[in-house]
C-alpha positions as CSV (number, residue, x, y, z in Angstrom):
1,M,82.4,71.4,57.9
2,I,80.4,73.3,60.9
3,E,80.6,70.2,63.0
4,K,84.3,70.7,62.8
5,I,84.8,74.2,63.8
6,I,82.0,72.9,66.7
7,I,84.5,70.4,67.9
8,Y,87.9,72.4,67.7
9,C,86.1,75.4,69.7
10,L,84.9,73.0,72.4
11,L,88.8,71.4,72.4
12,F,89.7,74.9,72.6
13,A,87.6,75.8,75.5
14,F,87.8,72.8,77.6
15,S,92.0,73.1,76.5
16,I,91.7,76.5,78.5
17,Q,89.7,75.0,81.6
18,R,92.8,72.7,82.8
19,T,95.3,75.4,82.5
20,D,95.9,78.8,84.3
21,S,94.8,80.4,81.3
22,I,91.8,81.6,82.2
23,L,94.3,84.7,82.8
24,A,94.9,85.2,79.6
25,F,94.8,88.2,77.8
26,R,94.1,90.0,81.4
27,R,95.9,93.4,81.8
28,F,98.1,93.2,85.1
29,N,100.9,95.5,86.6
30,I,104.1,95.3,88.2
31,E,105.6,97.9,90.6
32,I,109.1,98.2,92.2
33,S,109.2,100.5,94.8
34,N,112.5,102.2,96.4
35,H,112.4,102.4,100.4
36,L,116.2,102.2,100.8
37,E,117.4,104.1,103.6
38,G,119.4,107.4,103.1
39,N,118.2,108.2,99.9
40,K,120.1,105.6,97.6
41,Q,119.0,104.8,94.4
42,L,117.8,101.7,93.2
43,M,118.5,100.2,89.4
44,V,116.2,98.3,87.9
45,Q,116.0,96.1,84.7
46,C,113.0,93.6,83.5
47,R,113.1,91.5,81.3
48,S,110.6,88.7,79.8
49,G,111.4,85.9,77.0
50,V,111.0,89.0,74.2
51,N,111.7,92.6,75.8
52,S,113.9,93.9,78.5
53,T,112.9,97.1,79.6
54,Q,115.8,99.9,79.9
55,V,118.0,100.1,83.1
56,V,116.1,102.6,85.2
57,F,117.7,104.6,88.5
58,L,114.7,105.1,91.1
59,A,115.4,107.6,93.9
60,F,114.0,107.2,96.9
61,S,109.8,106.6,97.2
62,G,110.4,106.5,93.4
63,V,107.7,103.5,91.7
64,F,109.1,101.5,88.5
65,K,105.6,100.6,86.9
66,F,105.7,97.7,84.2
67,P,102.0,96.9,82.5
68,I,101.2,93.4,81.1
69,I,99.3,91.3,79.2
70,L,99.0,88.2,80.7
71,D,99.9,85.2,77.9
72,F,99.9,81.4,78.6
73,K,103.6,81.7,79.2
74,T,104.5,84.8,81.1
75,L,107.3,85.5,83.0
76,I,108.8,88.8,83.7
77,W,112.2,88.7,85.8
78,C,113.7,91.6,87.5
79,N,117.5,92.8,88.4
80,L,117.5,95.4,91.0
81,W,120.7,96.9,92.7
82,K,121.4,99.1,95.6
83,G,123.1,102.1,95.3
84,P,125.2,104.2,95.8
85,D,127.9,101.6,94.4
86,F,125.3,98.9,93.0
87,K,127.3,95.9,93.9
88,Q,124.3,94.6,96.3
89,H,121.7,92.8,93.9
90,V,119.6,90.6,93.4
91,S,117.4,88.8,90.6
92,F,113.8,87.1,91.2
93,D,111.0,86.2,88.9
94,A,108.6,89.3,89.5
95,F,105.5,87.7,87.7
96,V,104.5,84.2,86.7
97,G,101.6,84.0,84.8
98,K,100.1,80.8,87.1
99,E,97.2,81.5,89.1
100,S,99.0,80.0,92.1
101,F,102.3,82.6,91.6
102,I,99.7,85.8,91.6
103,H,97.4,84.6,95.2
104,D,100.5,82.8,96.6
105,V,103.0,85.9,96.3
106,C,101.1,89.0,94.8
107,G,97.6,88.5,96.7
108,S,95.5,88.1,94.5
109,M,94.0,89.3,90.8
110,K,92.7,92.5,92.6
111,P,94.0,95.2,92.0
112,N,95.8,93.5,89.4
113,V,99.3,94.6,90.9
114,C,102.0,92.4,91.9
115,F,104.0,94.8,94.3
116,W,107.8,95.0,95.6
117,Q,109.5,97.2,97.6
118,A,113.3,97.3,97.9
119,Q,114.4,97.8,101.3
120,D,118.1,97.8,103.1
121,D,117.6,94.4,104.0
122,G,115.7,93.0,100.8
123,I,113.1,92.9,98.8
124,W,109.7,92.6,100.1
125,V,106.2,91.8,98.3
126,R,102.7,92.8,99.3
127,N,101.0,89.3,99.1
128,N,97.5,90.4,100.3
129,P,95.0,93.2,99.6
130,T,95.3,94.3,103.4
131,G,99.1,95.7,102.3
132,D,101.3,93.8,104.3
133,L,104.6,92.8,103.2
134,K,106.8,89.7,103.2
135,L,110.5,89.4,102.7
136,M,111.0,87.2,99.8
137,Y,114.5,88.0,98.7
138,K,118.1,88.9,100.6
139,W,120.4,91.2,98.6
140,N,123.4,89.5,97.2
141,T,127.1,90.6,98.3
Protein backbone atom coordinates (compact mmCIF):
# COMPACT_ATOMS: atom_id res chain seq x y z
CA MET A 1 0.00 0.00 0.00
CA ILE A 2 2.79 2.44 0.89
CA GLU A 3 4.53 1.63 -2.38
CA LYS A 4 1.41 2.63 -4.34
CA ILE A 5 1.18 5.92 -2.47
CA ILE A 6 4.85 6.65 -3.19
CA ILE A 7 4.35 5.83 -6.89
CA TYR A 8 1.29 8.11 -7.09
CA CYS A 9 3.20 10.91 -5.36
CA LEU A 10 6.10 10.53 -7.78
CA LEU A 11 3.76 10.55 -10.77
CA PHE A 12 2.01 13.64 -9.43
CA ALA A 13 5.34 15.39 -8.82
CA PHE A 14 6.49 14.50 -12.33
CA SER A 15 3.27 15.84 -13.87
CA ILE A 16 3.67 19.11 -11.97
CA GLN A 17 7.15 19.61 -13.36
CA ARG A 18 5.89 19.06 -16.90
CA THR A 19 3.47 21.99 -16.78
CA ASP A 20 3.37 25.56 -15.62
CA SER A 21 1.80 24.29 -12.44
CA ILE A 22 4.78 25.41 -10.37
CA LEU A 23 2.73 28.58 -10.31
CA ALA A 24 -0.30 26.79 -8.88
CA PHE A 25 -1.81 28.13 -5.68
CA ARG A 26 0.35 31.25 -5.67
CA ARG A 27 -1.28 34.59 -5.06
CA PHE A 28 -1.27 37.10 -7.88
CA ASN A 29 -2.98 40.42 -8.57
CA ILE A 30 -4.38 42.08 -11.64
CA GLU A 31 -4.51 45.86 -11.47
CA ILE A 32 -6.12 48.17 -14.00
CA SER A 33 -5.50 51.90 -13.74
CA ASN A 34 -7.44 54.73 -15.39
CA HIS A 35 -5.19 57.31 -17.06
CA LEU A 36 -7.70 58.59 -19.59
CA GLU A 37 -7.33 62.30 -20.28
CA GLY A 38 -10.00 64.82 -19.37
CA ASN A 39 -11.12 63.01 -16.24
CA LYS A 40 -12.98 60.39 -18.31
CA GLN A 41 -14.32 57.40 -16.45
CA LEU A 42 -13.25 53.87 -17.27
CA MET A 43 -15.82 51.07 -17.04
CA VAL A 44 -14.27 47.71 -16.09
CA GLN A 45 -15.55 44.16 -15.85
CA CYS A 46 -13.36 41.07 -15.58
CA ARG A 47 -14.26 37.40 -15.78
CA SER A 48 -12.77 34.00 -15.21
CA GLY A 49 -14.26 30.65 -16.11
CA VAL A 50 -16.43 30.68 -12.98
CA ASN A 51 -16.48 34.21 -11.59
CA SER A 52 -17.32 37.66 -12.84
CA THR A 53 -16.62 40.95 -11.14
CA GLN A 54 -19.24 43.63 -10.85
CA VAL A 55 -19.06 46.44 -13.36
CA VAL A 56 -16.82 49.12 -11.85
CA PHE A 57 -16.55 52.75 -12.90
CA LEU A 58 -13.07 54.14 -12.25
CA ALA A 59 -12.40 57.84 -11.95
CA PHE A 60 -9.13 59.26 -13.31
CA SER A 61 -6.12 57.68 -11.52
CA GLY A 62 -8.42 55.10 -9.90
CA VAL A 63 -7.20 51.50 -9.72
CA PHE A 64 -9.25 48.32 -10.01
CA LYS A 65 -7.63 45.44 -8.10
CA PHE A 66 -8.46 41.81 -8.72
CA PRO A 67 -6.61 39.31 -6.49
CA ILE A 68 -6.41 35.72 -7.73
CA ILE A 69 -4.96 32.42 -6.62
CA LEU A 70 -3.40 30.64 -9.56
CA ASP A 71 -4.45 27.18 -10.58
CA PHE A 72 -3.64 25.01 -13.56
CA LYS A 73 -6.03 26.81 -15.91
CA THR A 74 -6.20 30.40 -14.68
CA LEU A 75 -7.53 32.72 -17.37
CA ILE A 76 -8.88 36.17 -16.63
CA TRP A 77 -10.21 38.37 -19.40
CA CYS A 78 -11.41 41.91 -18.99
CA ASN A 79 -13.67 44.30 -20.85
CA LEU A 80 -12.92 48.00 -20.65
CA TRP A 81 -15.08 50.84 -21.95
CA LYS A 82 -13.82 54.40 -22.37
CA GLY A 83 -16.03 57.20 -21.03
CA PRO A 84 -17.83 59.49 -21.30
CA ASP A 85 -20.08 57.68 -23.82
CA PHE A 86 -18.49 54.20 -23.30
CA LYS A 87 -18.62 53.42 -27.03
CA GLN A 88 -14.92 52.65 -27.34
CA HIS A 89 -14.25 49.17 -25.98
CA VAL A 90 -11.52 46.58 -25.68
CA SER A 91 -11.64 42.97 -24.54
CA PHE A 92 -8.37 41.23 -23.67
CA ASP A 93 -6.74 38.44 -21.68
CA ALA A 94 -5.62 40.26 -18.54
CA PHE A 95 -3.99 37.15 -17.12
CA VAL A 96 -3.11 33.68 -18.38
CA GLY A 97 -1.74 31.23 -15.81
CA LYS A 98 1.35 30.32 -17.79
CA GLU A 99 4.89 31.19 -16.90
CA SER A 100 5.48 32.57 -20.42
CA PHE A 101 2.58 35.05 -20.06
CA ILE A 102 3.71 36.14 -16.61
CA HIS A 103 7.26 36.83 -17.79
CA ASP A 104 6.61 38.07 -21.33
CA VAL A 105 3.53 40.21 -20.63
CA CYS A 106 3.41 40.97 -16.91
CA GLY A 107 7.16 41.26 -16.46
CA SER A 108 7.70 38.53 -13.84
CA MET A 109 6.30 37.08 -10.65
CA LYS A 110 7.65 40.03 -8.69
CA PRO A 111 5.84 41.99 -7.41
CA ASN A 112 3.08 39.46 -8.25
CA VAL A 113 1.08 42.07 -10.17
CA CYS A 114 0.02 42.20 -13.78
CA PHE A 115 -0.51 45.95 -14.14
CA TRP A 116 -2.63 47.38 -16.98
CA GLN A 117 -3.16 51.06 -17.68
CA ALA A 118 -5.95 52.53 -19.82
CA GLN A 119 -4.85 55.59 -21.79
CA ASP A 120 -6.51 57.51 -24.60
CA ASP A 121 -4.60 55.60 -27.29
CA GLY A 122 -5.15 52.12 -25.84
CA ILE A 123 -4.34 49.66 -23.09
CA TRP A 124 -0.78 49.48 -21.85
CA VAL A 125 0.92 46.85 -19.69
CA ARG A 126 3.87 47.26 -17.37
CA ASN A 127 5.92 44.40 -18.74
CA ASN A 128 9.08 44.69 -16.71
CA PRO A 129 10.11 45.39 -13.13
CA THR A 130 11.41 48.90 -14.00
CA GLY A 131 7.88 50.10 -14.69
CA ASP A 132 8.15 50.79 -18.43
CA LEU A 133 4.82 50.50 -20.20
CA LYS A 134 4.14 48.76 -23.52
CA LEU A 135 1.07 49.39 -25.71
CA MET A 136 -0.82 46.11 -26.08
CA TYR A 137 -4.32 46.93 -27.37
CA LYS A 138 -6.00 49.78 -29.23
CA TRP A 139 -9.56 50.82 -28.51
CA ASN A 140 -12.24 49.39 -30.82
CA THR A 141 -14.54 52.06 -32.23
